C-alpha positions in Angstrom: -15.5 -9.4 -13.5 -17.9 -7.0 -11.7 -16.9 -3.8 -9.8 -16.7 -5.7 -6.5 -14.2 -8.2 -7.9 -12.1 -5.3 -9.4 -12.1 -3.7 -6.0 -11.0 -6.9 -4.3 -8.1 -7.3 -6.8 -7.0 -3.7 -6.2 -7.3 -4.3 -2.4 -5.0 -7.3 -2.6 -2.5 -5.4 -4.8 -2.5 -2.5 -2.3 -2.1 -4.8 0.7 0.9 -6.4 -1.0 2.5 -3.0 -1.9 1.9 -1.8 1.7 3.6 -4.9 3.1 6.6 -4.5 0.7 6.9 -0.8 1.7 6.8 -1.6 5.4 9.5 -4.2 4.9 11.6 -1.7 2.9 11.3 0.8 5.8 12.7 -1.7 8.2 15.9 -2.4 6.1 19.1 -0.7 7.2 20.1 2.6 5.6 23.0 0.9 3.7 20.5 -1.2 1.8 18.1 1.7 1.0 20.3 3.3 -1.6 20.9 0.3 -4.0 22.6 2.6 -6.5 20.0 5.3 -6.5 20.3 8.8 -5.1 19.8 9.1 -1.4 16.7 11.3 -2.1 15.0 8.6 -4.1 15.4 6.2 -1.2 14.8 8.5 1.7 12.8 7.0 4.5 10.5 10.0 4.6 9.6 9.6 0.9 8.9 5.9 1.5 6.7 6.7 4.5 4.8 9.3 2.5 4.1 6.8 -0.2 3.1 4.2 2.4 0.6 6.7 3.8 -0.9 7.3 0.4 -1.3 3.6 -0.2 -3.0 3.2 3.2 -5.4 6.0 2.3 -6.3 4.4 -1.0 -6.8 1.0 0.8 -9.1 2.7 3.3 -11.1 4.2 0.3 -11.4 0.7 -1.3 -12.5 -0.9 2.0 -15.2 1.8 2.3 -16.4 0.9 -1.2 -16.4 -2.8 -0.4 -18.3 -2.2 2.7 -21.2 -1.0 0.6 -21.4 -4.5 -1.0 -21.2 -6.4 2.3 -22.3 -4.1 5.1 -20.5 -5.1 8.4 -18.1 -7.5 6.6 -14.9 -7.1 4.7 -13.2 -9.9 2.9 
């Protein structure tokens, strides 16, 4: 597995994590808690984590663009 393949795997993992976080943010507040403290499930915390994932995805996309200028897979 070369560096490009590793980046593609990481990209797919991040995209799945982002999708899961976005779905979690759309769930009602009663379902956020799930036995955890309110702080652990606070929407602002979830949004911050989602933002960090998007930044990492952007970095990976930039690296992949070096392998295929003008085209992302």
